[in-house]
C-alpha positions in Angstrom: -69.3 -72.3 -5.9 -72.6 -74.0 -6.7 -74.4 -73.1 -9.9 -77.4 -70.9 -9.8 -80.7 -72.6 -10.3 -82.3 -71.0 -13.4 -85.9 -69.8 -13.3 -88.3 -71.7 -15.4 -88.9 -68.9 -17.9 -86.8 -65.9 -18.9 -88.2 -62.4 -18.3 -90.7 -61.1 -20.8 -89.0 -57.8 -21.1 -86.1 -55.7 -20.0 -83.7 -56.5 -22.8 -83.1 -53.0 -24.2 -82.4 -51.7 -20.7 -79.9 -54.5 -20.1 -78.2 -53.6 -23.5 -78.0 -50.0 -22.5 -76.6 -50.7 -19.0 -74.1 -53.2 -20.5 -72.8 -50.3 -22.6 -72.6 -48.0 -19.6 -70.6 -50.7 -17.7 -68.4 -51.2 -20.7 -67.7 -47.4 -20.9 -66.9 -47.4 -17.2 -64.5 -50.3 -17.7 -62.9 -48.5 -20.6 -62.2 -45.5 -18.4 -60.8 -47.8 -15.8 -58.5 -49.5 -18.3 -56.9 -46.2 -19.2 -56.1 -45.6 -15.6 -54.4 -49.0 -15.1 -50.6 -49.2 -15.3 -49.7 -51.4 -18.4 -46.0 -51.0 -18.3 -43.6 -48.0 -18.3 -45.6 -46.0 -20.9 -48.5 -43.7 -20.1 -47.5 -42.8 -16.5 -47.8 -39.1 -17.1 -51.1 -39.6 -18.9 -52.6 -41.6 -16.0 -51.5 -39.0 -13.5 -53.1 -36.3 -15.6 -56.3 -38.2 -15.8 -56.5 -38.8 -12.1 -56.0 -35.1 -11.5 -58.6 -34.2 -14.2 -61.9 -33.2 -12.5 -63.9 -33.9 -15.7 -62.5 -37.4 -16.0 -63.2 -38.4 -12.4 -66.7 -36.8 -12.5 -67.5 -38.8 -15.6 -66.4 -42.1 -13.9 -68.4 -41.2 -10.8 -71.5 -40.3 -13.0 -71.3 -43.7 -14.7 -70.9 -45.4 -11.4 -73.9 -43.5 -10.1 -76.0 -44.5 -13.0 -75.1 -48.2 -12.5 -75.8 -48.0 -8.8 -79.2 -46.2 -9.3 -80.3 -48.8 -11.9 -79.2 -51.5 -9.5 -81.4 -50.1 -6.7 -84.4 -49.7 -9.0 -83.9 -53.3 -10.2 -84.4 -54.6 -6.7 -88.2 -54.2 -7.0 -88.5 -56.1 -10.3 -86.5 -59.2 -9.5 -88.4 -62.5 -9.1 -86.2 -64.2 -6.4 -85.6 -63.6 -2.7 -84.6 -60.3 -1.3 -81.4 -61.7 0.1 -80.3 -62.7 -3.4 -81.3 -59.3 -4.9 -79.3 -57.4 -2.2 -76.3 -59.6 -2.8 -76.3 -58.7 -6.5 -76.8 -55.1 -5.6 -73.7 -55.1 -3.4 -71.6 -56.9 -6.0 -72.6 -54.5 -8.9 -72.0 -51.4 -6.7 -68.6 -52.7 -5.6 -67.5 -53.8 -9.1 -69.4 -51.7 -11.7 -67.8 -53.6 -14.7 -69.8 -56.7 -13.7 -73.0 -54.8 -14.7 -72.3 -55.9 -18.2 -74.0 -59.1 -17.3 -75.1 -59.0 -13.7 -78.2 -57.0 -12.7 -80.4 -57.0 -9.5 -83.4 -57.6 -11.7 -81.9 -60.6 -13.6 -83.5 -63.9 -12.7 -81.1 -66.5 -11.5 -79.6 -68.7 -14.3 -80.4 -66.3 -17.2 -78.2 -63.9 -19.2 -79.2 -61.2 -21.6 -77.0 -61.4 -24.7 -77.4 -58.7 -27.4 -78.7 -60.2 -30.7 -79.4 -63.5 -28.9 -81.8 -62.3 -26.3 -82.3 -64.1 -23.0 -80.1 -67.2 -22.8 -79.8 -69.8 -20.0 -76.4 -70.1 -18.3 -74.9 -73.3 -19.5 -72.8 -75.1 -22.2 -75.0 -73.9 -25.1 -74.6 -70.2 -24.2 -70.9 -70.6 -23.5 -70.4 -72.2 -26.9 -72.3 -69.3 -28.6 -70.1 -66.7 -26.9 -66.9 -68.6 -27.6 -67.7 -68.7 -31.3 -68.7 -65.1 -31.4 -65.6 -63.9 -29.5 -63.0 -66.2 -30.9 -61.7 -64.2 -33.8 -62.0 -60.7 -32.1 -60.0 -62.0 -29.1 -57.3 -63.4 -31.3 -57.0 -60.1 -33.2 -57.0 -58.2 -29.9 -54.3 -60.5 -28.4 -52.1 -60.0 -31.5 -52.0 -56.3 -30.7 -49.5 -57.2 -28.0 -46.9 -57.7 -30.8 -46.6 -54.0 -31.8 -46.7 -53.1 -28.0 -43.7 -55.4 -27.5 -41.9 -54.0 -30.6 -42.4 -50.4 -29.3 -41.2 -51.2 -25.8 -38.2 -53.3 -26.9 -37.3 -50.9 -29.7 -37.4 -47.7 -27.6 -36.9 -49.1 -24.1 -36.2 -46.5 -21.5 -36.4 -43.7 -24.1 -40.1 -44.3 -24.6 -40.8 -41.5 -22.1 -39.0 -39.1 -24.5 -41.6 -39.9 -27.2 -44.8 -38.9 -25.4 -47.1 -39.5 -28.5 -45.7 -43.0 -28.9 -45.9 -43.7 -25.2 -49.6 -42.6 -25.2 -50.3 -44.8 -28.2 -48.7 -47.8 -26.5 -50.7 -47.2 -23.4 -54.0 -46.8 -25.2 -53.3 -50.0 -27.2 -52.4 -52.0 -24.1 -55.5 -50.6 -22.3 -57.7 -51.8 -25.2 -56.2 -55.3 -24.8 -56.9 -55.3 -21.1 -60.5 -54.1 -21.8 -61.1 -56.9 -24.2 -59.9 -59.5 -21.8 -61.9 -58.1 -18.9 -65.1 -57.9 -21.0 -64.7 -61.4 -22.4 -64.0 -62.9 -19.0 -67.0 -61.2 -17.4 -69.3 -62.5 -20.2 -67.8 -66.0 -20.2 -67.9 -66.5 -16.5 -71.5 -65.2 -16.4 -72.5 -67.8 -19.0 -71.2 -70.8 -17.1 -72.9 -72.2 -13.9 -69.6 -73.5 -12.7 -67.9 -70.2 -12.2 -65.1 -71.4 -9.8 -64.2 -74.2 -12.2 -64.1 -71.8 -15.1 -61.8 -69.4 -13.3 -59.4 -72.3 -12.5 -59.4 -73.5 -16.1 -58.8 -70.0 -17.4 -56.3 -68.8 -14.8 -54.1 -67.2 -17.4 -57.0 -64.9 -18.5 -57.7 -64.1 -14.9 -54.0 -63.3 -14.3 -54.0 -60.9 -17.3 -56.9 -59.0 -15.8 -55.8 -59.0 -12.1 -52.1 -58.0 -12.5 -52.8 -54.4 -13.7 -55.5 -54.0 -11.0 -53.0 -55.0 -8.3 -50.4 -52.7 -9.8 -53.0 -49.9 -9.9 -53.6 -50.1 -6.2 -49.9 -49.6 -5.6 -49.9 -46.8 -8.1 -52.6 -45.0 -6.2 -50.7 -45.3 -3.0 -47.6 -43.9 -4.7 -49.5 -41.1 -6.4 -51.0 -40.1 -3.1 -48.2 -40.6 -0.6 -45.1 -40.4 -2.9 -43.5 -37.7 -0.6 -43.8 -40.0 2.4 -41.8 -42.8 0.7 -38.0 -43.1 0.8 -36.1 -43.4 -2.4 -35.3 -47.0 -1.7 -38.9 -48.0 -1.2 -39.9 -46.2 -4.4 -37.2 -48.0 -6.3 -38.3 -51.4 -5.0 -42.0 -50.5 -5.8 -41.1 -49.7 -9.4 -39.0 -52.8 -9.8 -41.9 -54.9 -8.5 -44.3 -53.1 -11.0 -41.8 -54.0 -13.7 -41.9 -57.6 -12.6 -45.7 -57.6 -12.7 -45.7 -56.2 -16.2 -43.2 -58.9 -17.5 -45.5 -61.6 -16.0 -48.5 -59.9 -17.6 -46.9 -59.8 -21.1 -45.8 -63.5 -20.7 -49.4 -64.4 -19.8 -50.6 -62.5 -22.9 -48.2 -64.4 -25.2 -49.2 -67.7 -23.6 -52.9 -66.9 -24.1 -52.2 -66.0 -27.7 -50.5 -69.4 -28.4 -53.4 -71.2 -26.7 -56.0 -69.3 -28.7 -54.2 -70.0 -32.0 -54.0 -73.7 -31.1 -57.8 -73.7 -30.6 -58.3 -72.3 -34.1 -56.3 -75.3 -35.5 -58.6 -78.3 -35.1 -55.8 -80.9 -35.4 -53.4 -79.2 -33.0 -56.2 -78.5 -30.6 -57.4 -82.1 -30.8 -53.9 -83.3 -29.9 -53.8 -80.9 -27.0 -57.1 -82.1 -25.7 -56.1 -85.7 -26.1 -52.9 -85.1 -24.2 -54.9 -83.5 -21.3 -57.3 -86.4 -21.3 -54.3 -88.9 -21.0 -52.8 -86.9 -18.2 -56.1 -86.8 -16.3 -56.7 -90.5 -16.8 -53.2 -91.2 -15.5 -54.0 -89.0 -12.5 -57.2 -90.9 -11.9 -55.3 -94.2 -12.0 -52.8 -92.9 -9.4 -55.7 -91.8 -7.2 -57.3 -95.2 -7.5 -54.1 -96.9 -6.5 -53.7 -94.7 -3.4 -57.3 -95.5 -2.5 -56.8 -99.2 -2.9 -53.7 -99.0 -0.7 -55.6 -97.2 2.0 -58.5 -99.7 1.9 -55.9 -102.5 2.2 -54.5 -101.1 5.4 -57.9 -100.9 7.1 
């Protein structure tokens, strides 16, 4: 993915609207996070929310506000119509992305509350990393009480509905934080594909519940059409996804704590540099052999 070429100057206005719409998109994402399966807890809560007309209407209303604002933004964007329509389709298909992406946003610029318009690049990425570092570590640490509750109560968690709901809301908050951080960080870097590859653990944490949610919707809608064996395999697969998700969370926590320790993080970076240099040397040797055969 090639980086977007930034416009010469940021927009003169529009900041308050972007702050408001970022809040709307965050609220939509928060509702989505509660619907996602985050383990064995909260299944009854999620089924109730899906069947609740007010909850679904609220989500549709937020989605409608995001879509309407995206359509109106088409007429104030400075770039080509093809780029505006592309952003419109992306925002309407994935409303959480409206936290940073707008049809009226000039290419290469990002509205950051308290910082104003910022160019996408290393400077903005560093600002966001420093601002989000401590909150994300605290948020990731919340996985510890979740694991304690699930390991301590296990299969009997469903017999404690209040605790099950608390665990589900806590896990939903963790997912929401990771999703919001990833959206902001990937929007701040021009090399979006490279960022996703470097932070594949974060991406895994976000995508696993979404994939499980698609299966949950299928089960919720067509459960009577499934045989018991298929249902059992589906739930076992969901359990496997959730174990991978928790492992990724713990791995991410260790990595973030390392980054907060300059000495350990420096050692990790030096090790990565040595590994990359060794890989470059191997590639040079292969290239030299190929040239020698010509």
